C-alpha positions as CSV (number, residue, x, y, z in Angstrom):
1,X,0.2,0.1,-0.1
2,X,1.9,2.6,-1.0
3,X,1.5,5.6,1.3
4,X,0.2,9.5,0.6
5,X,1.5,12.3,0.2
6,X,1.2,13.4,4.1
7,X,2.2,10.2,5.3
8,X,5.3,10.3,3.3
9,X,5.7,14.2,4.4
10,X,5.7,12.2,8.1
11,X,8.5,9.6,7.0
12,X,10.4,12.2,6.3
13,X,10.5,13.8,9.1
14,X,11.4,10.8,10.8
15,X,14.1,10.4,9.2
16,X,15.6,13.9,9.5
17,X,15.2,13.9,13.8
18,X,17.1,10.8,13.4
19,X,19.5,11.9,11.9
20,X,20.0,15.1,13.5
21,X,20.5,13.4,16.9
22,X,23.2,11.4,15.5
23,X,22.8,8.6,17.1
24,X,23.1,6.4,14.2
25,X,26.3,4.7,12.9
26,X,27.9,5.7,9.3
27,X,26.3,2.4,7.7
28,X,22.5,3.2,9.2
29,X,22.7,6.8,9.0
30,X,24.0,6.3,4.7
31,X,20.6,3.8,4.4
32,X,18.5,6.8,6.2
33,X,19.4,8.8,3.8
34,X,19.3,7.1,0.6
35,X,15.2,6.6,1.9
36,X,14.8,9.9,2.8
37,X,16.1,11.1,-0.5
38,X,13.5,8.5,-2.5
39,X,10.5,9.5,-0.7
40,X,12.0,13.1,-0.8
41,X,11.5,12.6,-5.4
42,X,8.1,10.8,-4.5
43,X,6.5,13.5,-2.5
44,X,8.2,15.8,-5.4
45,X,6.2,13.7,-7.7
46,X,3.3,14.1,-6.4
47,X,3.6,17.7,-6.3
48,X,4.3,18.7,-9.3
49,X,1.1,15.9,-10.7
50,X,-0.9,18.4,-8.8
51,X,0.5,21.2,-10.0
52,X,-0.5,19.9,-13.6
53,X,-4.1,19.6,-12.5
54,X,-4.0,22.9,-10.6
55,X,-6.6,25.2,-12.6
56,X,-7.4,29.2,-12.0
57,X,-10.1,30.9,-12.5
58,X,-9.5,33.9,-13.5
59,X,-12.0,37.4,-14.4
60,X,-12.4,38.6,-17.9
61,X,-14.4,41.2,-19.3
62,X,-17.6,40.4,-16.6
63,X,-17.7,36.3,-17.3
64,X,-15.0,34.1,-15.4
65,X,-13.0,31.7,-17.3
66,X,-10.8,28.9,-16.6
67,X,-7.3,28.8,-17.3
68,X,-4.3,26.3,-16.4
69,X,-1.8,27.2,-13.5
70,X,1.6,28.5,-14.4
71,X,3.7,29.0,-12.0
């Protein structure tokens, strides 16, 4: 079962906290870091997909129109 965005962010925060404590061995730290990078990439992909779906409503000549969101 894949995690939703919020669960992924929570997992990422937990990894950061573990790494910041400095109590892990070098090998465990590298493993956690790699896991964090993987989760970070998955979160970024989720955000990019959401961004593609976002549309905005704009008022043109008194009429509401829908346009794609562009950053």
